[in-house]
C-alpha positions as semicolon CSV with decimal commas, in nm:
position;residue;x (nm);y (nm);z (nm)
1;M;8,169;8,988;10,677
2;K;8,205;8,879;10,328
3;L;8,251;9,151;10,053
4;T;8,016;9,091;9,770
5;C;8,081;9,232;9,428
6;K;7,857;9,226;9,104
7;Q;7,965;9,354;8,714
8;L;7,664;9,539;8,570
9;N;7,747;9,629;8,243
10;P;7,678;9,448;7,897
11;H;7,984;9,567;7,725
12;A;8,350;9,651;7,778
13;C;8,353;9,893;8,025
14;K;8,319;9,748;8,346
15;T;8,124;9,900;8,624
16;Y;8,135;9,673;8,978
17;M;7,872;9,747;9,251
18;L;8,029;9,644;9,590
19;G;7,829;9,547;9,901
20;I;7,835;9,300;10,204
21;E;7,621;9,035;10,336
22;G;7,358;9,168;10,561
23;S;7,375;9,508;10,473
24;N;7,171;9,754;10,247
25;A;7,492;9,980;10,163
26;V;7,643;9,967;9,833
27;A;7,907;10,145;9,640
28;L;7,972;10,146;9,245
29;I;8,340;10,159;9,084
30;D;8,320;10,362;8,747
31;P;8,000;10,382;8,649
32;V;7,908;10,451;8,290
33;I;7,653;10,760;8,213
34;E;7,452;10,523;7,947
35;H;7,345;10,304;8,254
36;V;7,285;10,548;8,509
37;N;6,920;10,489;8,515
38;D;6,973;10,158;8,490
39;Y;7,162;10,134;8,804
40;A;6,934;10,370;9,013
41;Q;6,631;10,124;8,928
42;M;6,810;9,854;9,045
43;I;6,923;10,016;9,330
44;K;6,590;10,135;9,450
45;A;6,378;9,808;9,354
46;K;6,640;9,614;9,549
47;G;6,593;9,856;9,857
48;L;6,965;9,933;9,851
49;T;7,152;10,276;9,975
50;L;7,412;10,419;9,724
51;S;7,686;10,539;9,983
52;M;7,984;10,607;9,736
53;V;8,100;10,618;9,393
54;I;8,419;10,575;9,290
55;D;8,615;10,672;8,968
56;T;8,971;10,481;8,920
57;H;9,072;10,767;8,683
58;T;8,943;11,021;8,435
59;H;8,796;10,805;8,178
60;A;8,847;10,887;7,795
61;D;8,640;10,626;7,614
62;H;8,316;10,704;7,814
63;I;8,148;10,960;7,992
64;S;8,131;10,887;8,364
65;G;7,807;10,848;8,543
66;G;7,981;10,944;8,899
67;A;7,849;11,324;8,862
68;S;7,515;11,210;8,785
69;L;7,507;10,948;9,057
70;K;7,618;11,162;9,331
71;D;7,329;11,449;9,255
72;M;7,037;11,123;9,236
73;F;7,134;10,999;9,577
74;D;7,370;11,284;9,715
75;C;7,637;11,049;9,803
76;E;8,016;11,054;9,812
77;Y;8,222;11,073;9,462
78;A;8,576;10,960;9,514
79;M;8,888;11,016;9,267
80;H;9,272;11,054;9,348
81;T;9,339;11,422;9,451
82;N;9,520;11,471;9,102
83;S;9,185;11,442;8,939
84;P;9,079;11,735;8,735
85;V;8,702;11,648;8,765
86;K;8,568;11,934;8,967
87;C;8,282;11,757;9,110
88;A;8,433;11,469;9,309
89;T;8,367;11,505;9,693
90;F;8,638;11,261;9,824
91;R;8,990;11,306;9,753
92;L;9,190;10,952;9,777
93;L;9,575;10,979;9,867
94;D;9,832;10,711;9,799
95;E;9,821;10,429;10,107
96;F;9,494;10,570;10,212
97;E;9,303;10,298;10,420
98;W;8,951;10,287;10,541
99;K;8,699;10,037;10,578
100;L;8,412;10,027;10,338
101;F;8,072;10,029;10,501
102;D;8,272;10,003;10,803
103;H;8,369;9,695;10,767
104;I;8,572;9,589;10,476
105;P;8,922;9,716;10,447
106;V;9,050;9,876;10,158
107;K;9,367;10,053;10,091
108;V;9,446;10,286;9,759
109;M;9,733;10,242;9,524
110;Y;9,826;10,549;9,318
111;S;9,869;10,379;8,981
112;P;9,977;10,658;8,726
113;G;10,095;10,607;8,390
114;H;9,759;10,556;8,175
115;T;9,637;10,903;8,362
116;R;9,785;11,135;8,606
117;D;9,491;11,050;8,832
118;S;9,467;10,662;8,843
119;I;9,431;10,492;9,142
120;S;9,404;10,093;9,219
121;L;9,192;9,961;9,508
122;I;9,326;9,692;9,698
123;F;9,067;9,484;9,907
124;P;9,203;9,118;10,100
125;D;9,100;8,883;9,815
126;R;9,094;9,132;9,499
127;V;9,231;9,422;9,360
128;F;9,030;9,681;9,098
129;T;9,304;9,801;8,842
130;G;9,124;10,088;8,670
131;D;9,299;10,090;8,319
132;A;9,652;10,043;8,501
133;L;9,580;9,679;8,448
134;F;9,411;9,465;8,217
135;L;9,364;9,109;8,168
136;D;9,623;8,859;8,011
137;D;9,750;8,995;7,682
138;G;9,528;9,286;7,678
139;G;9,845;9,446;7,887
140;A;9,713;9,748;8,030
141;G;9,523;10,117;7,941
142;R;9,767;10,333;7,641
143;D;9,950;10,595;7,810
144;D;9,960;10,833;7,478
145;L;9,658;11,011;7,594
146;P;9,692;11,330;7,768
147;G;9,823;11,290;8,093
148;G;9,989;10,962;7,995
149;D;10,336;10,903;8,128
150;F;10,524;10,581;7,993
151;G;10,774;10,580;8,292
152;A;10,526;10,650;8,550
153;H;10,328;10,322;8,404
154;W;10,656;10,109;8,474
155;E;10,664;10,231;8,834
156;T;10,301;10,116;8,880
157;L;10,355;9,823;8,753
158;R;10,651;9,719;8,950
159;K;10,369;9,783;9,240
160;F;10,174;9,523;9,122
161;R;10,447;9,295;9,093
162;E;10,488;9,323;9,476
163;L;10,119;9,274;9,583
164;P;10,034;8,893;9,671
165;D;9,972;8,648;9,388
166;D;9,627;8,548;9,523
167;L;9,468;8,865;9,476
168;V;9,213;8,871;9,195
169;V;9,218;9,145;8,925
170;Y;8,930;9,338;8,801
171;P;9,014;9,577;8,563
172;A;8,765;9,873;8,418
173;H;8,792;9,738;8,073
174;D;8,795;9,471;7,874
175;Y;8,776;9,376;7,516
176;R;8,771;9,033;7,451
177;D;8,535;8,858;7,698
178;R;8,815;8,737;7,940
179;Q;8,737;8,655;8,321
180;P;8,889;8,799;8,636
181;S;9,207;8,611;8,737
182;S;9,487;8,586;9,002
183;L;9,756;8,853;9,003
184;K;10,021;8,514;8,965
185;H;9,836;8,444;8,651
186;Q;9,871;8,802;8,502
187;K;10,225;8,814;8,578
188;A;10,294;8,509;8,377
189;T;10,076;8,600;8,104
190;N;10,046;9,006;8,083
191;P;10,288;9,167;7,843
192;H;10,282;9,492;8,057
193;L;10,394;9,296;8,364
194;K;10,648;9,093;8,228
195;K;10,765;9,361;8,041
196;S;10,808;9,571;8,342
197;Q;11,059;9,328;8,466
198;Q;11,307;9,509;8,210
199;S;11,455;9,856;8,228
200;K;11,259;10,164;8,262
201;E;11,402;10,277;7,934
202;Q;11,353;9,920;7,765
203;F;10,984;9,962;7,897
204;V;10,931;10,307;7,775
205;R;11,083;10,208;7,441
206;Y;10,855;9,911;7,420
207;L;10,538;10,145;7,479
208;E;10,693;10,376;7,214
209;D;10,714;10,129;6,965
210;L;10,356;10,027;7,017
211;K;10,134;10,329;7,070
212;L;9,889;10,415;6,804
213;G;9,792;10,752;6,878
214;P;9,509;10,905;7,066
215;A;9,168;10,952;6,868
216;D;9,053;11,320;6,863
217;W;8,706;11,211;7,020
218;M;8,854;11,072;7,324
219;K;8,995;11,445;7,407
220;D;8,657;11,548;7,389
221;V;8,500;11,276;7,598
222;L;8,814;11,379;7,880
223;K;8,705;11,762;7,852
224;A;8,349;11,612;7,931
225;N;8,433;11,425;8,234
226;Y;8,676;11,713;8,340
227;A;8,333;11,921;8,353
228;C;8,123;11,656;8,533
229;A;7,921;11,608;8,218
230;R;7,557;11,507;8,300
231;D;7,450;11,480;7,953
232;P;7,536;11,115;7,760
233;R;7,550;11,347;7,431
234;A;7,800;11,569;7,568
235;A;8,075;11,394;7,345
236;W;8,055;11,191;7,084
237;I;8,160;10,832;7,133
238;P;8,175;10,535;6,881
239;A;8,011;10,229;7,003
240;D;8,190;9,991;7,252
241;S;8,585;10,070;7,080
242;P;8,863;9,923;7,225
243;A;9,029;10,293;7,206
244;C;9,207;10,265;7,575
245;E;9,358;9,953;7,521
246;V;9,716;9,972;7,374
247;K;9,621;9,811;7,035
248;G;9,288;9,950;7,048
249;T;9,275;10,041;6,683
250;M;9,336;9,651;6,582
251;D;9,019;9,422;6,535
252;I;8,907;9,131;6,722
253;G;9,139;8,881;6,677
254;A;9,446;9,039;6,538
255;N;9,605;9,038;6,874
256;E;9,623;8,634;6,777
257;V;9,780;8,653;6,435
258;E;10,132;8,512;6,417
259;V;10,324;8,715;6,175
260;G;10,712;8,622;6,063
261;S;10,980;8,840;6,023
262;I;11,267;8,916;5,754
263;P;11,609;9,003;5,841
264;P;11,734;9,317;5,661
265;F;12,028;9,166;5,448
266;I;11,724;8,954;5,288
267;L;11,515;9,246;5,230
268;K;11,776;9,433;5,062
269;Q;11,858;9,135;4,810
270;K;11,458;9,071;4,771
271;I;11,441;9,486;4,666
272;N;11,727;9,470;4,430
273;S;11,544;9,156;4,262
274;D;11,298;9,133;3,962
275;N;11,006;9,117;4,216
276;P;11,052;9,320;4,503
277;P;10,805;9,329;4,787
278;V;10,586;9,597;4,899
279;L;10,746;9,838;5,195
280;L;10,464;9,951;5,405
281;D;10,629;10,180;5,654
282;V;10,395;10,280;5,948
283;R;10,594;10,534;6,124
284;E;10,446;10,886;6,154
285;K;10,532;11,131;5,872
286;G;10,792;11,316;6,086
287;E;11,003;11,010;6,135
288;L;11,043;10,904;5,753
289;D;11,336;11,189;5,742
290;G;11,456;11,163;6,073
291;P;11,790;10,993;6,171
292;L;11,658;10,692;6,061
293;G;11,550;10,777;5,750
294;H;11,339;10,592;5,515
295;L;11,367;10,312;5,197
296;Q;11,299;10,411;4,873
297;G;10,954;10,355;4,747
298;I;10,742;10,322;5,020
299;V;10,389;10,303;5,102
300;H;10,313;10,526;5,387
301;I;10,015;10,486;5,629
302;P;10,088;10,570;6,020
303;I;9,967;10,263;6,215
304;A;9,712;10,490;6,407
305;R;9,520;10,511;6,026
306;L;9,610;10,147;5,914
307;S;9,254;10,011;6,004
308;G;9,045;10,277;5,832
309;R;9,279;10,293;5,545
310;L;9,288;9,901;5,394
311;S;9,129;9,989;5,136
312;E;9,425;10,160;4,989
313;L;9,645;9,821;4,989
314;D;9,370;9,586;4,841
315;R;9,599;9,591;4,520
316;Y;9,848;9,444;4,692
317;K;9,664;9,164;4,845
318;G;9,843;8,941;4,620
319;K;10,172;9,018;4,668
320;E;10,485;9,002;4,902
321;I;10,411;9,314;5,205
322;V;10,741;9,391;5,431
323;T;10,608;9,630;5,730
324;V;10,862;9,849;5,852
325;C;10,890;10,075;6,152
326;R;11,145;10,224;6,391
327;S;11,244;9,894;6,554
328;G;10,957;9,616;6,478
329;G;10,687;9,682;6,733
330;R;10,455;9,897;6,546
331;A;10,525;9,707;6,241
332;Y;10,456;9,352;6,411
333;T;10,115;9,507;6,490
334;A;10,044;9,646;6,117
335;A;10,124;9,271;6,009
336;Q;9,838;9,137;6,245
337;I;9,599;9,405;6,143
338;L;9,699;9,293;5,756
339;G;9,645;8,918;5,843
340;M;9,329;8,995;5,959
341;A;9,209;9,159;5,648
342;G;9,306;8,896;5,463
343;F;9,698;8,991;5,313
344;Q;9,848;8,656;5,329
345;K;10,213;8,754;5,263
346;V;10,303;8,966;5,488
347;T;10,634;8,977;5,692
348;V;10,806;9,227;5,941
349;L;11,128;9,386;5,915
350;E;11,361;9,249;6,185
351;S;11,457;9,525;6,411
352;G;11,311;9,762;6,175
353;M;11,521;10,071;6,071
354;I;11,748;10,046;6,377
355;G;11,822;9,662;6,177
356;W;11,844;9,798;5,820
357;N;12,062;10,113;5,932
358;A;12,332;9,841;6,093
359;I;12,385;9,651;5,766
Protein backbone atom coordinates (compact mmCIF):
# COMPACT_ATOMS: atom_id res chain seq x y z
CA MET A 1 0.00 0.00 0.00
CA LYS A 2 1.16 3.53 -0.77
CA LEU A 3 1.82 6.17 1.89
CA THR A 4 0.11 9.52 1.36
CA CYS A 5 1.45 12.74 2.87
CA LYS A 6 0.00 16.23 3.00
CA GLN A 7 1.45 19.33 4.68
CA LEU A 8 -1.42 21.19 6.37
CA ASN A 9 -0.13 24.55 7.64
CA PRO A 10 0.18 27.87 5.76
CA HIS A 11 3.29 29.01 7.63
CA ALA A 12 6.78 27.98 8.76
CA CYS A 13 5.68 25.33 11.28
CA LYS A 14 4.98 22.15 9.33
CA THR A 15 2.28 19.61 10.19
CA TYR A 16 2.13 16.47 8.09
CA MET A 17 -0.94 14.26 7.71
CA LEU A 18 -0.07 10.70 6.80
CA GLY A 19 -2.42 8.05 5.46
CA ILE A 20 -2.53 5.15 3.06
CA GLU A 21 -4.55 4.78 -0.10
CA GLY A 22 -7.81 2.96 0.47
CA SER A 23 -7.92 3.57 4.24
CA ASN A 24 -9.63 6.16 6.42
CA ALA A 25 -6.91 6.07 9.11
CA VAL A 26 -4.57 9.05 9.37
CA ALA A 27 -1.78 10.25 11.67
CA LEU A 28 -0.52 13.79 12.28
CA ILE A 29 3.11 14.75 12.83
CA ASP A 30 3.86 17.97 14.78
CA PRO A 31 0.38 19.56 14.95
CA VAL A 32 0.11 23.22 15.95
CA ILE A 33 -2.53 24.25 18.50
CA GLU A 34 -3.76 27.25 16.46
CA HIS A 35 -4.97 24.86 13.76
CA VAL A 36 -6.41 22.06 15.91
CA ASN A 37 -10.00 22.96 15.01
CA ASP A 38 -9.06 23.15 11.32
CA TYR A 39 -7.52 19.68 11.50
CA ALA A 40 -10.55 18.32 13.35
CA GLN A 41 -13.04 19.79 10.88
CA MET A 42 -11.12 18.42 7.91
CA ILE A 43 -10.78 14.96 9.45
CA LYS A 44 -14.50 14.77 10.23
CA ALA A 45 -15.56 16.23 6.87
CA LYS A 46 -13.52 13.65 5.00
CA GLY A 47 -14.74 10.79 7.17
CA LEU A 48 -11.23 10.03 8.42
CA THR A 49 -10.10 8.49 11.70
CA LEU A 50 -7.18 10.02 13.59
CA SER A 51 -5.27 7.09 15.03
CA MET A 52 -2.10 8.79 16.25
CA VAL A 53 -0.46 12.15 16.87
CA ILE A 54 3.36 12.28 16.91
CA ASP A 55 5.53 15.16 18.10
CA THR A 56 9.12 14.85 16.89
CA HIS A 57 10.26 16.83 19.97
CA THR A 58 9.12 19.33 22.58
CA HIS A 59 8.60 22.50 20.59
CA ALA A 60 9.91 25.88 21.71
CA ASP A 61 8.36 28.18 19.11
CA HIS A 62 4.73 27.04 19.21
CA ILE A 63 2.32 25.18 21.46
CA SER A 64 1.71 21.65 20.27
CA GLY A 65 -1.75 20.53 19.30
CA GLY A 66 -0.96 17.00 20.44
CA ALA A 67 -2.68 17.15 23.83
CA SER A 68 -5.85 18.73 22.42
CA LEU A 69 -6.12 16.23 19.57
CA LYS A 70 -5.56 13.33 21.94
CA ASP A 71 -8.53 14.53 23.97
CA MET A 72 -10.72 15.20 20.92
CA PHE A 73 -10.15 11.90 19.16
CA ASP A 74 -9.05 9.60 22.00
CA CYS A 75 -5.99 8.70 19.93
CA GLU A 76 -2.42 7.80 20.86
CA TYR A 77 -0.01 10.67 21.46
CA ALA A 78 3.55 9.53 20.69
CA MET A 79 6.84 11.10 21.79
CA HIS A 80 10.31 9.89 22.73
CA THR A 81 10.70 8.28 26.13
CA ASN A 82 12.90 11.23 27.23
CA SER A 83 10.14 13.73 26.61
CA PRO A 84 9.01 15.73 29.66
CA VAL A 85 5.56 16.18 28.08
CA LYS A 86 3.30 14.61 30.68
CA CYS A 87 0.35 13.54 28.55
CA ALA A 88 2.14 11.53 25.84
CA THR A 89 0.69 8.01 25.85
CA PHE A 90 3.03 6.14 23.48
CA ARG A 91 6.72 6.38 24.38
CA LEU A 92 9.18 5.74 21.55
CA LEU A 93 12.73 4.39 21.77
CA ASP A 94 15.67 4.56 19.38
CA GLU A 95 15.42 1.98 16.57
CA PHE A 96 11.87 1.04 17.54
CA GLU A 97 10.06 -0.29 14.47
CA TRP A 98 6.38 -0.69 13.81
CA LYS A 99 3.92 -0.59 10.93
CA LEU A 100 1.82 2.52 10.71
CA PHE A 101 -1.81 1.58 10.02
CA ASP A 102 -0.55 -2.03 10.11
CA HIS A 103 0.97 -1.63 6.64
CA ILE A 104 3.66 1.06 6.33
CA PRO A 105 7.01 0.31 8.01
CA VAL A 106 8.45 3.14 10.09
CA LYS A 107 11.59 3.24 12.23
CA VAL A 108 12.41 5.67 15.01
CA MET A 109 15.83 7.29 15.01
CA TYR A 110 16.73 9.11 18.21
CA SER A 111 17.97 12.53 17.05
CA PRO A 112 19.07 14.63 20.07
CA GLY A 113 20.88 17.95 19.83
CA HIS A 114 18.13 20.51 19.32
CA THR A 115 16.34 18.89 22.28
CA ARG A 116 17.00 15.79 24.37
CA ASP A 117 13.75 14.15 23.20
CA SER A 118 14.11 14.65 19.43
CA ILE A 119 13.24 11.81 17.09
CA SER A 120 13.21 11.31 13.33
CA LEU A 121 10.79 8.96 11.60
CA ILE A 122 12.23 6.89 8.78
CA PHE A 123 9.81 5.58 6.16
CA PRO A 124 10.74 3.59 3.04
CA ASP A 125 10.91 6.71 0.85
CA ARG A 126 11.24 9.68 3.26
CA VAL A 127 12.40 10.83 6.67
CA PHE A 128 10.64 13.28 8.96
CA THR A 129 13.50 15.01 10.74
CA GLY A 130 11.77 17.38 13.16
CA ASP A 131 14.24 20.16 13.97
CA ALA A 132 17.25 17.84 13.85
CA LEU A 133 17.73 18.69 10.17
CA PHE A 134 16.29 21.53 8.10
CA LEU A 135 16.57 22.05 4.36
CA ASP A 136 19.52 23.48 2.44
CA ASP A 137 21.12 26.56 4.03
CA GLY A 138 18.64 26.40 6.92
CA GLY A 139 21.00 23.92 8.59
CA ALA A 140 19.08 22.62 11.59
CA GLY A 141 17.36 23.66 14.77
CA ARG A 142 19.43 25.64 17.23
CA ASP A 143 21.02 23.86 20.18
CA ASP A 144 21.21 26.73 22.68
CA LEU A 145 17.74 26.07 24.09
CA PRO A 146 17.06 24.13 27.31
CA GLY A 147 17.98 20.50 26.63
CA GLY A 148 20.14 21.36 23.62
CA ASP A 149 23.50 19.67 23.14
CA PHE A 150 26.01 20.60 20.41
CA GLY A 151 27.94 17.34 20.64
CA ALA A 152 24.79 15.23 20.55
CA HIS A 153 23.71 17.05 17.40
CA TRP A 154 27.00 16.18 15.72
CA GLU A 155 26.32 12.50 16.47
CA THR A 156 22.78 12.83 15.11
CA LEU A 157 24.01 14.38 11.87
CA ARG A 158 26.47 11.53 11.46
CA LYS A 159 23.48 9.17 11.65
CA PHE A 160 21.75 11.12 8.89
CA ARG A 161 24.82 10.79 6.70
CA GLU A 162 24.53 7.00 6.95
CA LEU A 163 20.92 6.90 5.73
CA PRO A 164 20.07 6.15 2.07
CA ASP A 165 20.62 9.08 -0.27
CA ASP A 166 17.22 8.76 -1.91
CA LEU A 167 15.20 9.44 1.25
CA VAL A 168 13.33 12.74 0.95
CA VAL A 169 13.76 15.10 3.92
CA TYR A 170 10.64 16.58 5.55
CA PRO A 171 11.56 18.97 8.40
CA ALA A 172 9.30 20.39 11.12
CA HIS A 173 10.07 23.96 10.06
CA ASP A 174 11.03 25.91 7.01
CA TYR A 175 11.27 29.70 7.00
CA ARG A 176 12.36 30.35 3.40
CA ASP A 177 9.85 28.40 1.27
CA ARG A 178 12.34 25.61 0.61
CA GLN A 179 10.93 22.35 -0.74
CA PRO A 180 11.57 18.80 0.52
CA SER A 181 14.45 17.19 -1.32
CA SER A 182 16.64 14.13 -1.17
CA LEU A 183 19.13 13.42 1.56
CA LYS A 184 21.76 13.28 -1.18
CA HIS A 185 20.97 16.90 -2.03
CA GLN A 186 21.08 17.85 1.64
CA LYS A 187 24.50 16.26 2.07
CA ALA A 188 25.74 18.57 -0.69
CA THR A 189 23.99 21.78 0.39
CA ASN A 190 23.19 21.70 4.11
CA PRO A 191 25.95 23.39 6.15
CA HIS A 192 25.25 21.28 9.24
CA LEU A 193 25.60 18.03 7.34
CA LYS A 194 28.79 19.27 5.68
CA LYS A 195 30.27 20.47 8.97
CA SER A 196 29.43 17.12 10.59
CA GLN A 197 32.24 15.61 8.52
CA GLN A 198 34.66 17.51 10.77
CA SER A 199 35.57 16.37 14.27
CA LYS A 200 33.05 16.77 17.06
CA GLU A 201 35.22 19.49 18.62
CA GLN A 202 35.31 21.47 15.36
CA PHE A 203 31.56 21.13 14.93
CA VAL A 204 30.88 22.29 18.48
CA ARG A 205 33.09 25.33 17.93
CA TYR A 206 31.23 26.10 14.67
CA LEU A 207 27.91 26.13 16.54
CA GLU A 208 29.28 28.06 19.50
CA ASP A 209 30.34 30.80 17.11
CA LEU A 210 26.89 30.89 15.48
CA LYS A 211 24.59 30.67 18.49
CA LEU A 212 22.38 33.65 19.07
CA GLY A 213 20.91 32.99 22.50
CA PRO A 214 17.29 31.89 23.04
CA ALA A 215 14.50 34.41 23.36
CA ASP A 216 12.95 34.43 26.81
CA TRP A 217 9.50 33.74 25.38
CA MET A 218 10.68 30.35 24.09
CA LYS A 219 11.25 29.14 27.64
CA ASP A 220 7.61 29.96 28.40
CA VAL A 221 6.51 27.95 25.36
CA LEU A 222 8.54 24.96 26.50
CA LYS A 223 6.91 25.11 29.92
CA ALA A 224 3.47 25.25 28.31
CA ASN A 225 4.24 22.18 26.22
CA TYR A 226 5.67 20.30 29.20
CA ALA A 227 2.33 20.91 30.93
CA CYS A 228 0.26 19.80 27.89
CA ALA A 229 -1.35 23.21 27.41
CA ARG A 230 -4.68 23.20 25.58
CA ASP A 231 -4.93 27.01 25.40
CA PRO A 232 -3.28 28.81 22.43
CA ARG A 233 -2.75 31.77 24.76
CA ALA A 234 -0.79 29.77 27.32
CA ALA A 235 2.39 31.54 26.16
CA TRP A 236 3.04 34.65 24.09
CA ILE A 237 4.55 33.80 20.70
CA PRO A 238 5.62 36.29 17.98
CA ALA A 239 4.00 35.63 14.62
CA ASP A 240 5.86 32.99 12.58
CA SER A 241 9.24 33.87 14.07
CA PRO A 242 12.20 31.91 12.63
CA ALA A 243 13.40 31.46 16.20
CA CYS A 244 14.27 27.76 16.09
CA GLU A 245 16.69 28.12 13.18
CA VAL A 246 20.35 28.63 14.04
CA LYS A 247 20.32 32.09 12.47
CA GLY A 248 16.78 32.70 13.65
CA THR A 249 17.15 36.37 14.52
CA MET A 250 18.17 37.22 10.97
CA ASP A 251 15.76 38.86 8.55
CA ILE A 252 14.67 36.86 5.52
CA GLY A 253 17.33 37.28 2.86
CA ALA A 254 20.17 38.07 5.24
CA ASN A 255 21.59 34.58 4.89
CA GLU A 256 22.29 35.30 1.21
CA VAL A 257 24.24 38.53 1.82
CA GLU A 258 27.91 38.16 0.90
CA VAL A 259 30.48 39.98 3.03
CA GLY A 260 34.22 40.37 2.91
CA SER A 261 36.85 40.02 5.60
CA ILE A 262 39.81 42.09 6.71
CA PRO A 263 43.09 40.56 7.99
CA PRO A 264 44.13 41.60 11.50
CA PHE A 265 47.32 43.35 10.37
CA ILE A 266 45.36 45.49 7.87
CA LEU A 267 42.82 46.39 10.55
CA LYS A 268 45.66 47.41 12.85
CA GLN A 269 46.91 49.84 10.23
CA LYS A 270 43.42 51.26 9.72
CA ILE A 271 42.87 51.70 13.47
CA ASN A 272 46.06 53.76 13.64
CA SER A 273 45.12 55.89 10.63
CA ASP A 274 43.39 59.28 10.54
CA ASN A 275 40.08 57.65 9.57
CA PRO A 276 39.67 54.50 11.70
CA PRO A 277 36.69 52.17 11.13
CA VAL A 278 33.89 51.60 13.60
CA LEU A 279 34.55 48.39 15.53
CA LEU A 280 31.37 46.47 16.32
CA ASP A 281 31.98 43.63 18.80
CA VAL A 282 29.06 41.18 18.87
CA ARG A 283 30.24 38.84 21.61
CA GLU A 284 28.53 38.49 24.97
CA LYS A 285 29.54 41.00 27.64
CA GLY A 286 31.46 38.45 29.71
CA GLU A 287 33.71 37.61 26.77
CA LEU A 288 35.02 41.16 26.49
CA ASP A 289 37.02 40.78 29.71
CA GLY A 290 38.01 37.18 29.00
CA PRO A 291 41.39 35.84 27.86
CA LEU A 292 41.06 37.26 24.34
CA GLY A 293 40.24 40.76 25.57
CA HIS A 294 38.68 43.39 23.35
CA LEU A 295 39.71 46.23 21.06
CA GLN A 296 39.70 49.79 22.35
CA GLY A 297 36.80 52.00 21.35
CA ILE A 298 34.43 49.21 20.34
CA VAL A 299 30.68 49.53 19.96
CA HIS A 300 29.28 46.53 21.82
CA ILE A 301 25.97 44.90 20.80
CA PRO A 302 25.66 41.12 21.34
CA ILE A 303 24.60 39.25 18.21
CA ALA A 304 21.36 38.06 19.85
CA ARG A 305 20.19 41.65 20.19
CA LEU A 306 21.64 43.20 17.04
CA SER A 307 18.51 43.08 14.87
CA GLY A 308 16.53 44.92 17.52
CA ARG A 309 19.16 47.60 18.12
CA LEU A 310 20.14 48.60 14.59
CA SER A 311 18.91 52.15 15.17
CA GLU A 312 21.87 52.64 17.52
CA LEU A 313 24.15 52.26 14.50
CA ASP A 314 22.34 54.63 12.13
CA ARG A 315 24.92 57.37 12.65
CA TYR A 316 27.62 55.01 11.29
CA LYS A 317 25.81 54.09 8.06
CA GLY A 318 28.22 56.03 5.89
CA LYS A 319 31.33 54.79 7.70
CA GLU A 320 33.42 51.66 7.40
CA ILE A 321 32.37 49.08 10.01
CA VAL A 322 34.35 46.01 11.04
CA THR A 323 32.45 43.33 12.94
CA VAL A 324 34.33 41.38 15.61
CA CYS A 325 33.76 38.18 17.59
CA ARG A 326 35.83 35.28 18.90
CA SER A 327 36.76 33.59 15.62
CA GLY A 328 34.55 35.13 12.93
CA GLY A 329 31.28 33.15 12.88
CA ARG A 330 29.06 35.54 14.80
CA ALA A 331 30.77 38.54 13.20
CA TYR A 332 29.92 37.17 9.74
CA THR A 333 26.26 36.84 10.76
CA ALA A 334 26.35 40.40 12.12
CA ALA A 335 27.75 41.69 8.85
CA GLN A 336 24.95 39.95 6.95
CA ILE A 337 22.34 41.57 9.19
CA LEU A 338 23.93 44.98 8.67
CA GLY A 339 24.08 44.42 4.93
CA MET A 340 20.35 43.70 4.82
CA ALA A 341 19.76 46.90 6.81
CA GLY A 342 21.54 49.06 4.21
CA PHE A 343 25.03 49.36 5.70
CA GLN A 344 27.32 49.42 2.67
CA LYS A 345 30.84 49.29 4.12
CA VAL A 346 30.94 46.27 6.42
CA THR A 347 33.71 43.69 6.72
CA VAL A 348 34.53 40.96 9.22
CA LEU A 349 37.72 40.74 11.28
CA GLU A 350 39.34 37.64 9.84
CA SER A 351 39.64 34.90 12.51
CA GLY A 352 38.20 37.28 15.08
CA MET A 353 40.01 38.05 18.32
CA ILE A 354 41.90 34.80 18.01
CA GLY A 355 43.48 36.14 14.81
CA TRP A 356 44.02 39.57 16.34
CA ASN A 357 45.91 38.16 19.30
CA ALA A 358 48.10 36.08 16.99
CA ILE A 359 49.69 39.09 15.24
